[in-house]
FIKOLZA-1660 file (N, C-alpha, C; in steps of 0.1 Angstrom, whole numbers, plus 5000, padded with zeros to 4 digits):
% residues 201
   i   px   py   pz ch aa at
   1 4989 5199 4750  A  M  N
   1 4999 5189 4752  A  M CA
   1 4992 5175 4751  A  M  C
   2 4998 5166 4743  A  R  N
   2 4992 5153 4741  A  R CA
   2 4993 5144 4754  A  R  C
   3 4982 5138 4758  A  K  N
   3 4983 5129 4769  A  K CA
   3 4990 5116 4765  A  K  C
   4 4999 5112 4774  A  A  N
   4 5007 5100 4771  A  A CA
   4 4997 5088 4771  A  A  C
   5 5001 5078 4763  A  S  N
   5 4994 5065 4763  A  S CA
   5 4997 5058 4777  A  S  C
   6 4989 5048 4780  A  V  N
   6 4991 5040 4792  A  V CA
   6 5005 5034 4792  A  V  C
   7 5009 5029 4781  A  D  N
   7 5023 5022 4780  A  D CA
   7 5034 5033 4782  A  D  C
   8 5032 5045 4776  A  E  N
   8 5042 5055 4778  A  E CA
   8 5043 5059 4793  A  E  C
   9 5031 5060 4799  A  E  N
   9 5030 5065 4813  A  E CA
   9 5036 5054 4822  A  E  C
  10 5034 5042 4819  A  V  N
  10 5040 5031 4827  A  V CA
  10 5055 5031 4827  A  V  C
  11 5061 5034 4815  A  V  N
  11 5075 5035 4814  A  V CA
  11 5080 5046 4823  A  V  C
  12 5074 5058 4822  A  R  N
  12 5078 5069 4830  A  R CA
  12 5077 5067 4845  A  R  C
  13 5066 5061 4849  A  L  N
  13 5064 5058 4864  A  L CA
  13 5073 5048 4869  A  L  C
  14 5075 5037 4861  A  T  N
  14 5085 5027 4865  A  T CA
  14 5099 5032 4866  A  T  C
  15 5103 5041 4857  A  R  N
  15 5116 5048 4858  A  R CA
  15 5117 5055 4871  A  R  C
  16 5106 5062 4875  A  F  N
  16 5106 5070 4888  A  F CA
  16 5108 5061 4900  A  F  C
  17 5101 5050 4900  A  I  N
  17 5101 5040 4911  A  I CA
  17 5115 5034 4912  A  I  C
  18 5121 5030 4901  A  R  N
  18 5135 5024 4901  A  R CA
  18 5145 5035 4905  A  R  C
  19 5143 5047 4901  A  E  N
  19 5153 5058 4906  A  E CA
  19 5152 5060 4921  A  E  C
  20 5141 5056 4927  A  N  N
  20 5139 5057 4941  A  N CA
  20 5141 5044 4949  A  N  C
  21 5147 5034 4942  A  G  N
  21 5151 5022 4949  A  G CA
  21 5141 5010 4949  A  G  C
  22 5130 5012 4941  A  G  N
  22 5120 5001 4941  A  G CA
  22 5120 4994 4927  A  G  C
  23 5109 4987 4925  A  D  N
  23 5107 4980 4912  A  D CA
  23 5092 4980 4909  A  D  C
  24 5088 4978 4897  A  A  N
  24 5074 4978 4893  A  A CA
  24 5072 4969 4882  A  A  C
  25 5059 4964 4881  A  V  N
  25 5055 4956 4869  A  V CA
  25 5041 4960 4866  A  V  C
  26 5038 4961 4853  A  F  N
  26 5025 4964 4848  A  F CA
  26 5016 4951 4849  A  F  C
  27 5004 4953 4854  A  I  N
  27 4995 4942 4856  A  I CA
  27 4981 4945 4852  A  I  C
  28 4974 4936 4846  A  D  N
  28 4960 4938 4843  A  D CA
  28 4952 4937 4856  A  D  C
  29 4942 4946 4857  A  V  N
  29 4935 4946 4870  A  V CA
  29 4928 4933 4873  A  V  C
  30 4924 4925 4863  A  D  N
  30 4917 4913 4866  A  D CA
  30 4927 4902 4872  A  D  C
  31 4939 4906 4873  A  K  N
  31 4949 4897 4880  A  K CA
  31 4951 4900 4895  A  K  C
  32 4944 4911 4899  A  I  N
  32 4945 4915 4913  A  I CA
  32 4934 4908 4921  A  I  C
  33 4938 4901 4932  A  V  N
  33 4929 4892 4939  A  V CA
  33 4924 4898 4952  A  V  C
  34 4911 4898 4954  A  T  N
  34 4906 4902 4967  A  T CA
  34 4900 4890 4974  A  T  C
  35 4898 4892 4987  A  G  N
  35 4892 4881 4995  A  G CA
  35 4887 4885 5008  A  G  C
  36 4875 4881 5012  A  A  N
  36 4870 4884 5025  A  A CA
  36 4879 4880 5037  A  A  C
  37 4886 4869 5035  A  W  N
  37 4895 4864 5045  A  W CA
  37 4906 4873 5049  A  W  C
  38 4910 4882 5040  A  V  N
  38 4922 4891 5042  A  V CA
  38 4919 4900 5054  A  V  C
  39 4906 4905 5055  A  R  N
  39 4903 4914 5066  A  R CA
  39 4904 4907 5080  A  R  C
  40 4902 4894 5080  A  M  N
  40 4904 4886 5093  A  M CA
  40 4918 4887 5098  A  M  C
  41 4928 4888 5089  A  K  N
  41 4942 4889 5093  A  K CA
  41 4944 4903 5100  A  K  C
  42 4937 4913 5096  A  C  N
  42 4938 4926 5102  A  C CA
  42 4931 4925 5116  A  C  C
  43 4919 4920 5116  A  L  N
  43 4911 4919 5129  A  L CA
  43 4917 4910 5139  A  L  C
  44 4923 4899 5135  A  F  N
  44 4928 4889 5144  A  F CA
  44 4943 4886 5142  A  F  C
  45 4951 4896 5140  A  G  N
  45 4965 4894 5138  A  G CA
  45 4973 4906 5138  A  G  C
  46 4967 4918 5137  A  C  N
  46 4975 4930 5136  A  C CA
  46 4971 4940 5147  A  C  C
  47 4981 4945 5154  A  N  N
  47 4978 4955 5165  A  N CA
  47 4974 4968 5160  A  N  C
  48 4974 4970 5147  A  G  N
  48 4970 4983 5141  A  G CA
  48 4955 4984 5138  A  G  C
  49 4947 4974 5140  A  F  N
  49 4933 4974 5138  A  F CA
  49 4926 4985 5145  A  F  C
  50 4920 4994 5138  A  G  N
  50 4913 5005 5145  A  G CA
  50 4921 5017 5150  A  G  C
  51 4934 5016 5148  A  R  N
  51 4944 5026 5153  A  R CA
  51 4949 5035 5143  A  R  C
  52 4945 5033 5131  A  R  N
  52 4949 5042 5120  A  R CA
  52 4937 5043 5110  A  R  C
  53 4934 5055 5105  A  F  N
  53 4923 5057 5096  A  F CA
  53 4925 5050 5083  A  F  C
  54 4938 5046 5080  A  S  N
  54 4941 5038 5068  A  S CA
  54 4938 5023 5069  A  S  C
  55 4935 5019 5081  A  C  N
  55 4933 5005 5084  A  C CA
  55 4918 5002 5087  A  C  C
  56 4915 4989 5086  A  P  N
  56 4901 4985 5090  A  P CA
  56 4899 4989 5105  A  P  C
  57 4887 4992 5109  A  P  N
  57 4874 4992 5101  A  P CA
  57 4872 5003 5092  A  P  C
  58 4881 5013 5091  A  Y  N
  58 4879 5025 5083  A  Y CA
  58 4882 5022 5068  A  Y  C
  59 4892 5013 5065  A  A  N
  59 4895 5011 5051  A  A CA
  59 4884 5004 5044  A  A  C
  60 4884 5005 5031  A  P  N
  60 4873 4998 5023  A  P CA
  60 4873 4983 5026  A  P  C
  61 4861 4977 5026  A  A  N
  61 4859 4963 5028  A  A CA
  61 4863 4956 5014  A  A  C
  62 4866 4943 5014  A  P  N
  62 4870 4937 5002  A  P CA
  62 4860 4938 4990  A  P  C
  63 4847 4938 4993  A  A  N
  63 4837 4939 4983  A  A CA
  63 4837 4954 4977  A  A  C
  64 4839 4964 4985  A  E  N
  64 4841 4977 4981  A  E CA
  64 4853 4979 4972  A  E  C
  65 4864 4973 4976  A  T  N
  65 4876 4973 4968  A  T CA
  65 4874 4967 4955  A  T  C
  66 4868 4955 4954  A  Q  N
  66 4865 4949 4942  A  Q CA
  66 4857 4957 4932  A  Q  C
  67 4847 4965 4938  A  A  N
  67 4839 4974 4930  A  A CA
  67 4848 4985 4924  A  A  C
  68 4857 4990 4932  A  V  N
  68 4867 5000 4927  A  V CA
  68 4875 4994 4916  A  V  C
  69 4881 4982 4918  A  L  N
  69 4889 4976 4908  A  L CA
  69 4882 4974 4895  A  L  C
  70 4869 4971 4895  A  D  N
  70 4861 4969 4883  A  D CA
  70 4860 4982 4875  A  D  C
  71 4864 4993 4880  A  C  N
  71 4864 5006 4873  A  C CA
  71 4877 5008 4865  A  C  C
  72 4886 4999 4866  A  Y  N
  72 4899 5000 4860  A  Y CA
  72 4903 4988 4851  A  Y  C
  73 4913 4990 4842  A  S  N
  73 4918 4980 4834  A  S CA
  73 4932 4977 4837  A  S  C
  74 4940 4987 4841  A  H  N
  74 4955 4986 4842  A  H CA
  74 4959 4990 4856  A  H  C
  75 4971 4985 4860  A  A  N
  75 4976 4988 4873  A  A CA
  75 4991 4986 4872  A  A  C
  76 4998 4993 4882  A  L  N
  76 5012 4991 4883  A  L CA
  76 5015 4985 4897  A  L  C
  77 5021 4974 4898  A  L  N
  77 5024 4967 4911  A  L CA
  77 5038 4972 4915  A  L  C
  78 5040 4977 4927  A  V  N
  78 5052 4983 4931  A  V CA
  78 5058 4976 4943  A  V  C
  79 5071 4974 4943  A  R  N
  79 5077 4967 4955  A  R CA
  79 5090 4974 4959  A  R  C
  80 5093 4974 4972  A  F  N
  80 5105 4978 4978  A  F CA
  80 5110 4967 4987  A  F  C
  81 5123 4963 4986  A  A  N
  81 5128 4952 4994  A  A CA
  81 5137 4958 5005  A  A  C
  82 5136 4953 5017  A  G  N
  82 5144 4957 5028  A  G CA
  82 5138 4969 5036  A  G  C
  83 5146 4975 5044  A  D  N
  83 5142 4985 5053  A  D CA
  83 5153 4996 5053  A  D  C
  84 5149 5008 5058  A  I  N
  84 5159 5019 5060  A  I CA
  84 5157 5024 5074  A  I  C
  85 5167 5030 5080  A  G  N
  85 5165 5034 5094  A  G CA
  85 5165 5023 5104  A  G  C
  86 5161 5026 5116  A  E  N
  86 5161 5017 5127  A  E CA
  86 5147 5013 5131  A  E  C
  87 5144 5000 5131  A  P  N
  87 5131 4995 5136  A  P CA
  87 5129 4999 5150  A  P  C
  88 5117 5001 5155  A  V  N
  88 5115 5005 5169  A  V CA
  88 5105 4995 5175  A  V  C
  89 5104 4994 5188  A  P  N
  89 5095 4985 5194  A  P CA
  89 5081 4987 5189  A  P  C
  90 5074 4975 5188  A  E  N
  90 5060 4975 5184  A  E CA
  90 5058 4976 5169  A  E  C
  91 5069 4977 5161  A  R  N
  91 5068 4978 5147  A  R CA
  91 5078 4968 5140  A  R  C
  92 5074 4962 5129  A  R  N
  92 5082 4953 5122  A  R CA
  92 5091 4960 5111  A  R  C
  93 5088 4973 5110  A  V  N
  93 5095 4980 5100  A  V CA
  93 5097 4994 5105  A  V  C
  94 5107 5001 5101  A  S  N
  94 5110 5014 5107  A  S CA
  94 5100 5025 5102  A  S  C
  95 5099 5035 5110  A  H  N
  95 5091 5047 5107  A  H CA
  95 5096 5053 5094  A  H  C
  96 5109 5053 5093  A  E  N
  96 5116 5059 5081  A  E CA
  96 5111 5052 5068  A  E  C
  97 5111 5039 5068  A  M  N
  97 5107 5032 5057  A  M CA
  97 5092 5034 5053  A  M  C
  98 5084 5034 5064  A  T  N
  98 5070 5037 5062  A  T CA
  98 5068 5051 5055  A  T  C
  99 5074 5061 5060  A  R  N
  99 5073 5074 5055  A  R CA
  99 5078 5075 5041  A  R  C
 100 5089 5068 5038  A  Y  N
 100 5096 5068 5025  A  Y CA
 100 5087 5062 5014  A  Y  C
 101 5082 5050 5016  A  V  N
 101 5074 5044 5006  A  V CA
 101 5061 5051 5004  A  V  C
 102 5055 5056 5015  A  Q  N
 102 5043 5064 5013  A  Q CA
 102 5045 5077 5006  A  Q  C
 103 5056 5083 5008  A  R  N
 103 5059 5095 5000  A  R CA
 103 5061 5092 4985  A  R  C
 104 5068 5081 4982  A  V  N
 104 5070 5078 4969  A  V CA
 104 5057 5075 4962  A  V  C
 105 5048 5068 4968  A  M  N
 105 5035 5064 4962  A  M CA
 105 5027 5077 4960  A  M  C
 106 5027 5086 4970  A  F  N
 106 5019 5098 4968  A  F CA
 106 5025 5106 4956  A  F  C
 107 5038 5107 4955  A  E  N
 107 5043 5114 4944  A  E CA
 107 5040 5107 4930  A  E  C
 108 5040 5094 4931  A  L  N
 108 5037 5086 4919  A  L CA
 108 5023 5089 4914  A  L  C
 109 5014 5088 4924  A  E  N
 109 5000 5091 4921  A  E CA
 109 4998 5105 4915  A  E  C
 110 5005 5115 4921  A  D  N
 110 5004 5129 4917  A  D CA
 110 5009 5130 4903  A  D  C
 111 5020 5123 4900  A  M  N
 111 5026 5124 4886  A  M CA
 111 5016 5119 4876  A  M  C
 112 5010 5108 4878  A  A  N
 112 5000 5103 4869  A  A CA
 112 4988 5112 4867  A  A  C
 113 4984 5118 4878  A  F  N
 113 4972 5127 4878  A  F CA
 113 4976 5139 4869  A  F  C
 114 4988 5145 4872  A  Q  N
 114 4992 5156 4864  A  Q CA
 114 4994 5153 4849  A  Q  C
 115 4997 5140 4846  A  D  N
 115 4998 5136 4832  A  D CA
 115 4985 5133 4825  A  D  C
 116 4974 5136 4832  A  G  N
 116 4961 5134 4826  A  G CA
 116 4953 5121 4830  A  G  C
 117 4959 5113 4838  A  F  N
 117 4953 5101 4843  A  F CA
 117 4945 5104 4855  A  F  C
 118 4933 5111 4854  A  Y  N
 118 4926 5116 4865  A  Y CA
 118 4920 5106 4874  A  Y  C
 119 4918 5093 4869  A  K  N
 119 4912 5083 4878  A  K CA
 119 4923 5076 4887  A  K  C
 120 4935 5079 4885  A  V  N
 120 4946 5072 4892  A  V CA
 120 4943 5072 4907  A  V  C
 121 4946 5060 4913  A  F  N
 121 4945 5059 4928  A  F CA
 121 4955 5049 4933  A  F  C
 122 4962 5052 4944  A  G  N
 122 4972 5043 4949  A  G CA
 122 4968 5036 4962  A  G  C
 123 4973 5024 4964  A  Y  N
 123 4972 5017 4977  A  Y CA
 123 4987 5015 4981  A  Y  C
 124 4989 5021 4993  A  T  N
 124 5003 5021 4998  A  T CA
 124 5007 5009 5007  A  T  C
 125 5018 5010 5014  A  G  N
 125 5022 5000 5022  A  G CA
 125 5023 5004 5037  A  G  C
 126 5021 4994 5046  A  H  N
 126 5022 4997 5060  A  H CA
 126 5010 5004 5065  A  H  C
 127 5010 5006 5079  A  Q  N
 127 5000 5015 5085  A  Q CA
 127 5004 5029 5081  A  Q  C
 128 4994 5038 5081  A  C  N
 128 4997 5052 5077  A  C CA
 128 5008 5058 5086  A  C  C
 129 5017 5065 5080  A  G  N
 129 5028 5071 5087  A  G CA
 129 5029 5086 5086  A  G  C
 130 5018 5092 5080  A  W  N
 130 5019 5107 5078  A  W CA
 130 5019 5115 5091  A  W  C
 131 5012 5110 5101  A  C  N
 131 5011 5117 5114  A  C CA
 131 5019 5109 5124  A  C  C
 132 5025 5115 5134  A  A  N
 132 5032 5108 5144  A  A CA
 132 5022 5100 5153  A  A  C
 133 5011 5106 5155  A  N  N
 133 5000 5100 5163  A  N CA
 133 4987 5101 5156  A  N  C
 134 4980 5090 5152  A  C  N
 134 4967 5091 5145  A  C CA
 134 4956 5094 5155  A  C  C
 135 4947 5103 5152  A  C  N
 135 4937 5106 5161  A  C CA
 135 4926 5095 5161  A  C  C
 136 4927 5085 5152  A  A  N
 136 4918 5074 5153  A  A CA
 136 4919 5067 5166  A  A  C
 137 4931 5068 5173  A  K  N
 137 4933 5061 5186  A  K CA
 137 4925 5068 5197  A  K  C
 138 4920 5080 5195  A  E  N
 138 4915 5088 5206  A  E CA
 138 4900 5084 5209  A  E  C
 139 4894 5078 5200  A  G  N
 139 4880 5074 5203  A  G CA
 139 4870 5086 5200  A  G  C
 140 4859 5082 5194  A  G  N
 140 4849 5093 5191  A  G CA
 140 4853 5101 5179  A  G  C
 141 4863 5097 5172  A  T  N
 141 4867 5104 5160  A  T CA
 141 4862 5096 5148  A  T  C
 142 4861 5104 5137  A  V  N
 142 4857 5098 5124  A  V CA
 142 4868 5101 5114  A  V  C
 143 4867 5094 5102  A  I  N
 143 4878 5095 5092  A  I CA
 143 4880 5109 5087  A  I  C
 144 4869 5117 5087  A  T  N
 144 4870 5131 5083  A  T CA
 144 4879 5139 5092  A  T  C
 145 4882 5134 5104  A  D  N
 145 4891 5141 5113  A  D CA
 145 4905 5139 5110  A  D  C
 146 4908 5130 5100  A  C  N
 146 4922 5128 5096  A  C CA
 146 4928 5141 5091  A  C  C
 147 4940 5144 5095  A  K  N
 147 4947 5157 5091  A  K CA
 147 4954 5156 5078  A  K  C
 148 4955 5143 5073  A  N  N
 148 4963 5141 5060  A  N CA
 148 4955 5133 5050  A  N  C
 149 4942 5135 5049  A  R  N
 149 4933 5127 5041  A  R CA
 149 4937 5128 5026  A  R  C
 150 4943 5139 5022  A  Q  N
 150 4948 5141 5008  A  Q CA
 150 4959 5131 5005  A  Q  C
 151 4967 5128 5015  A  K  N
 151 4978 5119 5012  A  K CA
 151 4976 5104 5017  A  K  C
 152 4968 5103 5027  A  M  N
 152 4966 5090 5034  A  M CA
 152 4959 5080 5024  A  M  C
 153 4964 5068 5023  A  R  N
 153 4958 5058 5015  A  R CA
 153 4959 5044 5022  A  R  C
 154 4949 5035 5020  A  P  N
 154 4950 5022 5027  A  P CA
 154 4961 5014 5020  A  P  C
 155 4966 5004 5027  A  S  N
 155 4975 4994 5021  A  S CA
 155 4966 4984 5013  A  S  C
 156 4973 4976 5005  A  M  N
 156 4965 4966 4998  A  M CA
 156 4958 4957 5007  A  M  C
 157 4965 4952 5017  A  E  N
 157 4960 4943 5027  A  E CA
 157 4948 4949 5034  A  E  C
 158 4949 4961 5039  A  A  N
 158 4938 4968 5046  A  A CA
 158 4926 4969 5038  A  A  C
 159 4927 4970 5025  A  A  N
 159 4916 4971 5016  A  A CA
 159 4911 4957 5011  A  A  C
 160 4916 4946 5016  A  G  N
 160 4911 4933 5013  A  G CA
 160 4918 4926 5001  A  G  C
 161 4929 4931 4997  A  M  N
 161 4936 4924 4986  A  M CA
 161 4945 4913 4990  A  M  C
 162 4945 4902 4983  A  D  N
 162 4955 4891 4986  A  D CA
 162 4968 4894 4979  A  D  C
 163 4977 4899 4987  A  V  N
 163 4990 4904 4981  A  V CA
 163 4998 4892 4975  A  V  C
 164 4998 4881 4982  A  Y  N
 164 5006 4869 4978  A  Y CA
 164 5001 4865 4964  A  Y  C
 165 4988 4863 4963  A  A  N
 165 4982 4858 4950  A  A CA
 165 4984 4868 4939  A  A  C
 166 4983 4881 4942  A  T  N
 166 4984 4891 4932  A  T CA
 166 4999 4892 4927  A  T  C
 167 5008 4891 4937  A  C  N
 167 5022 4890 4932  A  C CA
 167 5025 4878 4924  A  C  C
 168 5020 4867 4927  A  A  N
 168 5022 4855 4919  A  A CA
 168 5016 4857 4905  A  A  C
 169 5005 4863 4904  A  N  N
 169 4999 4866 4891  A  N CA
 169 5007 4875 4883  A  N  C
 170 5015 4883 4889  A  A  N
 170 5024 4893 4882  A  A CA
 170 5038 4887 4880  A  A  C
 171 5040 4874 4884  A  G  N
 171 5053 4868 4882  A  G CA
 171 5063 4870 4893  A  G  C
 172 5059 4876 4904  A  W  N
 172 5067 4878 4915  A  W CA
 172 5065 4868 4926  A  W  C
 173 5076 4862 4932  A  K  N
 173 5075 4853 4943  A  K CA
 173 5077 4861 4956  A  K  C
 174 5067 4860 4964  A  L  N
 174 5067 4868 4977  A  L CA
 174 5069 4857 4988  A  L  C
 175 5080 4858 4995  A  D  N
 175 5083 4848 5005  A  D CA
 175 5076 4853 5018  A  D  C
 176 5073 4843 5027  A  V  N
 176 5067 4846 5040  A  V CA
 176 5078 4852 5048  A  V  C
 177 5075 4863 5055  A  L  N
 177 5085 4870 5063  A  L CA
 177 5088 4861 5076  A  L  C
 178 5101 4859 5077  A  E  N
 178 5105 4851 5089  A  E CA
 178 5108 4860 5101  A  E  C
 179 5102 4857 5112  A  C  N
 179 5105 4866 5124  A  C CA
 179 5102 4858 5136  A  C  C
 180 5107 4863 5147  A  T  N
 180 5105 4857 5161  A  T CA
 180 5097 4868 5169  A  T  C
 181 5086 4864 5175  A  Q  N
 181 5079 4873 5183  A  Q CA
 181 5086 4875 5196  A  Q  C
 182 5087 4888 5200  A  V  N
 182 5092 4892 5213  A  V CA
 182 5082 4901 5219  A  V  C
 183 5083 4903 5232  A  P  N
 183 5073 4912 5239  A  P CA
 183 5072 4926 5232  A  P  C
 184 5060 4928 5226  A  G  N
 184 5057 4941 5220  A  G CA
 184 5063 4944 5206  A  G  C
 185 5069 4933 5200  A  S  N
 185 5075 4935 5187  A  S CA
 185 5078 4922 5181  A  S  C
 186 5087 4922 5170  A  A  N
 186 5091 4910 5164  A  A CA
 186 5105 4913 5158  A  A  C
 187 5113 4902 5159  A  V  N
 187 5127 4903 5153  A  V CA
 187 5127 4897 5140  A  V  C
 188 5130 4905 5129  A  L  N
 188 5130 4900 5116  A  L CA
 188 5142 4891 5113  A  L  C
 189 5140 4880 5105  A  H  N
 189 5152 4872 5101  A  H CA
 189 5153 4871 5086  A  H  C
 190 5144 4879 5079  A  S  N
 190 5145 4880 5064  A  S CA
 190 5141 4894 5060  A  S  C
 191 5145 4898 5049  A  P  N
 191 5142 4912 5045  A  P CA
 191 5127 4913 5043  A  P  C
 192 5121 4925 5047  A  M  N
 192 5107 4927 5045  A  M CA
 192 5106 4933 5030  A  M  C
 193 5095 4928 5024  A  T  N
 193 5092 4934 5011  A  T CA
 193 5079 4942 5012  A  T  C
 194 5079 4954 5008  A  T  N
 194 5067 4962 5008  A  T CA
 194 5061 4962 4994  A  T  C
 195 5048 4958 4993  A  V  N
 195 5042 4958 4980  A  V CA
 195 5030 4968 4980  A  V  C
 196 5029 4976 4969  A  M  N
 196 5019 4986 4968  A  M CA
 196 5013 4986 4954  A  M  C
 197 5003 4993 4952  A  L  N
 197 4995 4992 4939  A  L CA
 197 4991 5006 4934  A  L  C
 198 4992 5009 4921  A  L  N
 198 4987 5021 4915  A  L CA
 198 4977 5017 4904  A  L  C
 199 4965 5021 4906  A  L  N
 199 4955 5019 4896  A  L CA
 199 4956 5030 4886  A  L  C
 200 4956 5027 4873  A  L  N
 200 4959 5036 4863  A  L CA
 200 4949 5035 4851  A  L  C
 201 4943 5046 4848  A  E  N
 201 4933 5045 4837  A  E CA
 201 4933 5059 4830  A  E  C
% end
């Protein structure tokens, strides 16, 4: 069977994303922006730091991510707007939405792999949601203790990518999420946009 061209594969994958409620745009990898400062937002702004194997300090550092990006020429930038299910305390987005977008990205990556794009790799959205409780919280564990390493992927932010600049380079305007901090959580005043990335070669 003939392997599809990158353009043909992008059409197929984009159709799959749109059928599942999202949108996608083809982007050259040199338009993806990394920055050392992004990791500081995880360390000094997110209560997920060190609590998921998909997050820093387990996730690749920005320099490592840039080295990976340098191995590719093409990518698919993926977004989902809004939320599904009910948000819960200590989260700005529902568990249902986290599991949904991560399942879609896992299936997307698998589709491309099965189509012959063996280098394909995805960066998902949110903290990892494959397990109800990540053993990273237990202390003394290492990333190889993860029960879902086949499916688990870091988010773009966790891997040091500047999502705002990357979206701008793709022609997407990404607004700052408006919210009010409350004890243990945040009340959203604008729809959350989840942005993810599929490296395709």
